[in-house]
C-alpha positions in Angstrom: 34.8 69.2 -30.8 37.4 71.4 -32.4 36.1 72.2 -35.8 32.9 73.2 -37.7 32.8 69.7 -39.2 32.8 68.1 -35.8 29.9 70.4 -34.7 27.8 69.2 -37.6 28.6 65.5 -37.6 29.3 64.5 -33.9 25.8 63.7 -32.6 26.8 61.5 -29.7 25.6 64.0 -27.2 22.0 63.3 -28.4 22.3 59.7 -27.1 21.6 60.8 -23.5 20.3 63.9 -21.7 22.5 66.0 -19.4 20.5 65.2 -16.3 20.8 61.4 -16.4 24.1 59.4 -16.4 24.7 56.2 -18.4 23.4 54.1 -15.5 20.1 56.0 -15.5 20.9 57.8 -12.2 19.7 61.4 -11.8 22.4 64.1 -12.2 21.4 67.0 -10.0 21.8 70.3 -11.8 23.4 73.3 -10.0 23.0 76.2 -12.4 25.0 79.4 -11.9 22.9 82.5 -11.0 22.5 84.3 -14.4 22.7 88.0 -14.9 22.6 90.3 -17.8 20.3 92.2 -20.2 18.1 89.3 -21.2 17.8 88.0 -17.6 16.6 91.5 -16.5 14.0 91.6 -19.3 12.8 88.1 -18.4 12.6 89.0 -14.7 10.4 92.0 -15.4 8.2 89.9 -17.7 7.8 87.3 -14.9 6.7 90.1 -12.5 3.9 91.0 -14.9 3.0 87.3 -15.3 2.9 86.7 -11.6 0.8 89.8 -11.0 -1.7 88.6 -13.6 -1.8 85.0 -12.3 -2.3 85.9 -8.7 -4.4 89.0 -9.3 -7.1 87.6 -11.7 -8.9 85.5 -9.2 -9.6 88.6 -7.0 -11.0 90.7 -9.9 -14.7 90.8 -10.4 -17.3 92.3 -12.7 -20.8 92.9 -11.2 -19.9 90.6 -8.3 -18.8 87.7 -10.6 -15.2 86.5 -11.1 -13.4 87.9 -14.1 -12.2 84.4 -14.9 -13.6 81.1 -13.8 -13.2 77.5 -15.1 -15.6 75.6 -12.9 -15.6 72.2 -14.6 -17.6 70.5 -11.7 -20.6 72.8 -12.1 -20.0 73.5 -15.8 -19.8 77.2 -15.2 -17.2 79.1 -17.2 -16.5 82.8 -17.1 -13.9 84.5 -19.3 -13.5 88.2 -18.9 -17.0 88.6 -17.6 -18.7 86.5 -20.3 -20.5 83.4 -19.2 -20.1 80.2 -21.2 -22.2 77.0 -20.8 -21.8 73.5 -22.2 -23.7 74.5 -25.3 -20.9 76.9 -26.1 -18.4 74.1 -26.3 -17.9 74.6 -30.0 -16.4 78.0 -29.2 -14.0 76.3 -26.8 -13.0 73.7 -29.4 -12.2 76.3 -32.0 -10.3 78.3 -29.4 -8.2 75.2 -28.7 -7.5 74.8 -32.4 -6.4 78.5 -32.5 -4.1 77.9 -29.6 -2.6 74.8 -31.2 -2.0 76.5 -34.5 -0.5 79.5 -32.7 1.9 77.4 -30.7 3.0 75.6 -33.9 3.5 78.9 -35.7 5.3 80.5 -32.8 7.6 77.5 -32.4 8.3 77.3 -36.2 9.4 80.9 -36.1 10.8 81.5 -32.6 11.6 77.9 -31.4 11.0 77.2 -27.7 11.0 80.8 -26.6 7.7 80.4 -24.9 9.2 77.8 -22.5 11.9 80.1 -21.3 10.0 83.3 -21.0 6.3 82.7 -20.5 5.8 79.1 -19.3 4.6 79.0 -15.6 6.9 76.1 -14.9 10.0 78.0 -15.9 8.9 81.3 -14.3 8.2 79.6 -10.9 11.3 77.4 -11.1 13.9 79.9 -12.2 12.5 83.2 -11.0 10.9 82.2 -7.7 12.2 78.8 -6.3 15.7 79.1 -7.7 16.1 82.6 -6.3 15.0 81.4 -2.8 17.6 78.7 -3.2 20.3 81.2 -4.1 19.4 83.3 -1.1 19.6 80.4 1.4 22.2 78.0 -0.1 24.3 80.4 -2.1 25.4 80.2 -5.8 26.0 77.0 -7.6 29.4 76.2 -6.0 28.1 76.9 -2.6 25.2 74.6 -3.2 27.5 71.8 -4.3 29.6 72.2 -1.2 26.5 72.2 1.0 25.1 69.1 -0.5 28.4 67.3 -0.1 28.9 68.5 3.5 27.9 66.4 6.5 24.7 67.2 8.4 25.4 70.0 10.8 23.0 72.4 12.6 23.7 75.0 9.9 22.8 72.6 7.1 19.7 71.4 8.9 18.5 75.0 9.4 19.1 75.9 5.8 17.4 72.7 4.4 14.4 73.0 6.8 13.9 76.7 6.1 14.2 76.3 2.4 11.7 73.4 2.1 9.3 75.1 4.5 9.3 78.1 2.2 9.1 75.9 -0.9 6.0 74.2 0.5 4.5 77.5 1.6 4.7 78.8 -2.0 3.3 75.5 -3.3 0.3 76.0 -1.0 -0.1 79.6 -2.4 0.1 78.3 -6.0 -2.4 75.5 -5.4 -4.9 77.8 -3.7 -4.6 80.2 -6.6 -5.2 77.5 -9.2 -8.1 76.2 -7.1 -9.5 79.8 -7.2 -9.7 79.6 -11.0 -11.9 76.5 -10.6 -14.2 77.3 -7.7 -13.7 81.0 -7.3 -11.7 83.0 -4.7 -14.7 83.5 -2.4 -15.1 79.7 -2.1 -11.4 79.2 -1.5 -11.4 81.8 1.3 -14.5 80.2 2.8 -12.7 76.8 2.8 -9.7 78.4 4.6 -11.8 80.2 7.2 -14.3 77.6 8.1 -13.7 74.2 9.9 -12.1 71.5 7.8 -15.1 69.2 8.5 -17.4 71.5 6.5 -15.1 71.3 3.4 -13.3 68.0 3.6 -13.2 67.6 -0.2 -11.9 71.1 -0.9 -9.3 70.8 1.9 -8.1 67.5 0.5 -7.8 69.0 -2.9 -5.7 71.8 -1.5 -3.3 69.4 0.3 -2.9 67.1 -2.8 -2.3 70.0 -5.2 0.1 71.7 -2.8 2.1 68.4 -2.5 2.2 68.0 -6.3 3.5 71.5 -6.8 6.1 71.1 -4.1 7.4 67.9 -5.7 7.5 69.5 -9.1 9.5 72.5 -8.0 11.6 70.9 -5.2 12.5 67.6 -6.9 11.4 67.2 -10.5 12.5 70.6 -11.6 14.0 70.6 -15.1 12.8 67.0 -15.6 9.4 68.4 -16.3 10.8 70.3 -19.3 13.2 67.7 -20.6 11.1 64.5 -20.2 7.5 65.2 -19.2 6.3 68.2 -21.1 4.7 67.1 -24.5 5.5 70.5 -26.0 9.2 69.9 -25.6 8.8 66.5 -27.4 7.0 68.2 -30.3 9.7 70.7 -30.8 11.8 68.3 -32.8 9.2 68.0 -35.6 8.3 71.7 -35.7 11.8 73.3 -36.0 13.8 73.6 -39.2 16.9 75.5 -40.3 14.9 78.7 -40.6 13.5 78.7 -37.1 14.9 81.3 -34.7 16.4 79.5 -31.6 19.1 80.3 -29.0 22.1 79.2 -31.1 25.8 79.1 -30.9 27.6 80.7 -33.9 30.0 77.8 -34.7 31.2 79.6 -37.8 32.6 82.4 -35.7 33.4 80.5 -32.5 35.2 77.4 -33.8 37.8 76.2 -33.2 37.5 77.2 -29.6 40.4 77.6 -27.3 41.7 79.5 -24.2 43.4 82.9 -24.6 47.2 82.2 -24.2 48.4 85.4 -22.8 51.6 83.9 -21.4 52.9 83.0 -24.9 52.2 86.5 -26.1 54.2 88.1 -23.3 57.3 86.0 -24.1 57.4 87.5 -27.6 59.5 90.6 -28.4 57.6 93.8 -27.7 56.6 95.7 -30.8 55.6 99.3 -31.0 52.2 100.7 -31.9 50.1 99.0 -34.6 52.7 96.3 -35.1 52.1 95.0 -31.6 48.4 94.8 -32.2 48.9 93.1 -35.6 51.1 90.5 -34.0 48.6 89.7 -31.2 45.8 89.4 -33.8 47.8 87.1 -36.0 48.8 84.9 -33.0 45.2 84.4 -32.1 43.7 84.1 -35.6 43.9 80.3 -35.6 41.2 80.1 -32.9 37.6 81.2 -33.0 36.0 83.6 -30.6 34.9 80.9 -28.1 37.4 80.8 -25.3 35.9 77.6 -23.9 35.1 79.2 -20.5 32.0 76.9 -20.2 30.0 79.6 -18.5 27.2 78.9 -21.0 27.0 75.4 -19.5 27.2 76.5 -15.9 24.2 78.9 -16.2 22.0 76.4 -18.2 19.0 75.3 -16.1 18.8 72.0 -18.0 22.6 71.3 -18.0 23.2 71.2 -21.8 26.1 72.6 -23.8 24.5 74.9 -26.3 27.6 74.7 -28.5 26.5 71.2 -29.5 23.7 72.7 -31.5 19.9 72.8 -31.1 18.7 70.3 -28.5 15.2 69.3 -27.2 16.3 70.1 -23.6 17.0 73.8 -24.4 14.1 76.0 -23.2 15.5 79.1 -24.8 15.8 80.9 -21.5 18.7 83.0 -23.0 20.8 82.6 -19.8 23.7 81.4 -21.9 23.4 84.5 -24.1 23.9 86.7 -21.1 26.8 84.7 -19.8 28.6 84.6 -23.2 28.0 88.3 -23.9 29.6 89.2 -20.5 32.7 87.1 -21.4 32.9 88.6 -25.0 32.8 92.1 -23.5 35.7 91.2 -21.1 37.9 89.8 -23.9 37.0 92.7 -26.2 35.2 90.6 -28.8 31.8 91.2 -30.4 28.8 90.1 -28.5 26.3 87.7 -29.9 28.4 84.6 -30.2 25.4 82.9 -28.7 22.3 84.6 -29.9 18.7 84.2 -31.1 19.3 83.1 -34.7 18.6 80.3 -37.2 21.0 77.8 -38.6 20.7 79.4 -42.0 21.3 82.8 -40.4 24.6 81.5 -38.9 25.8 79.7 -42.0 24.6 82.1 -44.7 23.7 85.3 -42.8 20.2 84.9 -44.2 17.3 85.2 -41.8 13.9 84.7 -43.4 11.1 84.4 -40.9 8.4 84.2 -43.5 8.5 81.2 -45.8 6.0 78.8 -47.3 5.4 76.9 -44.0 5.0 80.0 -41.8 2.7 81.7 -44.3 0.5 78.6 -44.5 0.2 78.4 -40.7 -0.5 82.1 -40.6 -3.3 81.8 -43.1 -4.9 78.9 -41.2 -4.5 80.9 -37.9 -6.2 84.0 -39.3 -9.1 81.9 -40.8 -9.7 80.2 -37.5 -9.6 83.6 -35.6 -12.1 84.9 -38.2 -14.5 82.0 -37.7 -14.2 82.3 -33.9 -15.0 86.1 -34.1 -18.0 85.4 -36.3 -19.4 82.8 -34.0 -18.9 85.1 -31.0 -20.9 87.8 -32.8 -23.7 85.3 -33.4 -23.7 84.0 -29.8 -26.9 85.0 -28.0 -27.1 86.1 -24.3 -29.8 83.5 -23.7 -29.7 79.9 -24.8 -33.1 78.5 -25.6 -34.1 74.9 -26.0 -37.7 74.4 -27.2 -38.9 70.8 -27.8 -42.3 69.1 -28.3 -43.4 67.1 -25.3 -42.9 63.4 -26.3 -45.8 61.0 -26.5 -48.5 63.6 -27.0 -50.5 64.2 -30.2 -51.8 67.5 -31.5 -55.2 68.6 -30.2 -57.9 70.6 -31.9 -59.4 73.4 -29.7 -62.9 74.7 -29.7 -61.8 77.9 -31.5 -60.5 75.9 -34.5 -56.9 76.1 -33.6 -54.5 73.1 -33.3 -52.3 73.0 -30.1 -49.0 71.3 -29.3 -47.5 71.1 -25.9 -43.8 72.1 -25.5 -41.1 72.0 -22.9 -38.7 74.9 -22.8 -35.4 75.6 -21.1 -33.8 79.0 -20.8 -30.1 79.5 -20.0 -29.2 83.1 -19.0 -25.6 83.9 -19.8 -25.8 87.5 -18.6 -25.2 89.2 -15.2 -28.8 90.4 -15.1 -32.1 88.7 -14.3 -34.4 88.6 -17.3 -38.2 88.3 -18.0 -38.7 86.4 -21.2 -41.5 86.6 -23.7 -42.2 84.2 -26.6 -43.8 85.2 -29.9 -44.6 83.0 -32.9 -42.9 84.5 -36.0 -43.7 81.9 -38.6 -46.6 81.5 -39.0 -47.4 84.8 -37.4 -51.1 83.9 -36.8 -50.4 81.5 -33.9 -50.4 82.0 -30.1 -47.6 81.1 -27.6 -49.3 80.4 -24.3 -47.2 79.7 -21.1 -48.7 77.1 -18.8 -49.6 79.0 -15.7 -50.0 82.3 -17.5 -47.0 84.2 -16.0 -44.1 85.2 -18.2 -41.0 83.1 -17.5 -38.1 84.7 -15.6 -34.5 83.5 -15.3 -32.0 84.7 -12.8 -28.5 85.8 -13.8 -26.1 83.1 -14.9 -28.7 80.4 -14.3 -31.4 78.4 -16.1 -35.2 78.2 -16.0 -37.6 75.5 -17.3 -41.3 75.3 -18.0 -44.0 74.2 -20.4 -46.1 76.1 -23.0 -48.8 75.5 -25.6 -48.5 76.7 -29.2 -51.8 77.2 -30.9 -52.0 77.7 -34.7 -55.2 78.0 -36.8 -56.0 74.8 -38.6 -56.1 76.3 -42.1 -52.5 77.6 -41.7 -51.1 74.1 -41.2 -50.2 71.2 -43.4 -50.8 67.6 -42.6 -48.2 66.1 -40.3 -44.9 67.9 -39.5 -44.7 71.7 -39.9 -41.6 73.9 -39.4 -42.2 77.0 -37.2 -40.1 79.9 -35.9 -40.3 81.3 -32.4 -38.9 84.7 -31.3 -37.5 85.1 -27.8 -37.8 88.7 -26.4 -36.8 90.5 -23.2 -38.1 94.0 -22.6 -39.3 94.1 -26.1 -35.9 93.4 -27.6 -35.4 90.3 -29.8 -32.7 88.1 -28.1 -32.7 85.0 -30.3 -34.8 82.9 -32.6 -35.6 79.2 -32.2 -36.7 76.7 -34.9 -38.9 73.7 -33.9 -41.6 71.5 -35.4 -45.4 71.5 -35.0 -47.6 68.6 -35.8 -50.8 69.3 -37.6 -53.8 67.0 -37.9 -53.4 64.1 -40.2 -55.7 64.6 -43.3 
């Protein structure tokens, strides 16, 4: 590719990915160790992410995990708030918010999430890859080591590297398991005999092996071929989206700096010499075709070909290019975060009709979620008439119906519950057994009760009634149900 026209029209590179050859065989990627401003920022961000990821399972509020996603027991805790299956509608709306946010973020900033926040990239590039650099050396040393015969040095390096890889995979799997069953349960499985926790131990082994395979063998294949988000990128990006992009207007036609030819020319004094050097180089763009942007790429692509699905926007090529531009005394930013329109026209408009529409939908969903959260009660109450039983007339002239109730306590405190009939307010709510029902923290309680209403306050057949649920004299929630009066 030697011109802007070729950059725009030559799409042959899209016929295959950089990690697979024409015969379908895997091409192993040896990325050069990146360095620079953006790598430093990404490293510090990864430290924050890892601290949060490994720290959250240990954090508790009132003896309960700060975050828990126990699908098996249907117990979910998010920042101290307990959620039960009845709260699934909140989860569904939260998933819609996440989906719309991902779409909006991708439309505006491309696949920046993949390179900076995604756990796959953080563990691969900033944990596993660094261990590999420390043991095997940089990319050229890794190539030589792979091609070298098996010696004691190579065996020691390979064995030590993969033992560490698997050890980290065990740590990751235990951490993710802690998000499901809680850190206390994970520690208990580790400390006690395997025979007492065969299922939990098997889960640890399986998940550890999966994580090991992902980071030791699959690597960038997860991003380029497996991850569905990467596949969706192609339909979400447009010419206005900010992506890691090569400035082909400024960089083409690319070519090496030919210092030898300049030296052979007659020496000129002062500004005349500089003018000659500039004119001698003005037929070439700023790209000197050093290929460092390719060498540092963790997915093996050439960013100069244009936006590609394999690009995770890790910005390693930006650091490599900026370093070269600085050495050859040319402006930085030949590879930068920009849009196609920004490169071609110098016009960067983040807000357009599409982004505004997504933003409106996102804020509406957030508003709905906030409203539903404010209406969410601390105690979930289910009150239903006992099936198969008719209403009964009592000696005092009241009509009684038998009900079954279920109380789900979402708080971290044990509660004593009291029921009161609100509509009509002349009835009596009588618990079978007489004692007020109690429900422990984060658990449920069940029982039966009679509701008695004066006959003259009822209509024939089905009546709608409203029951108030109280704790320590405070109204927690209201429950609507039906009451059957005598057939007239």
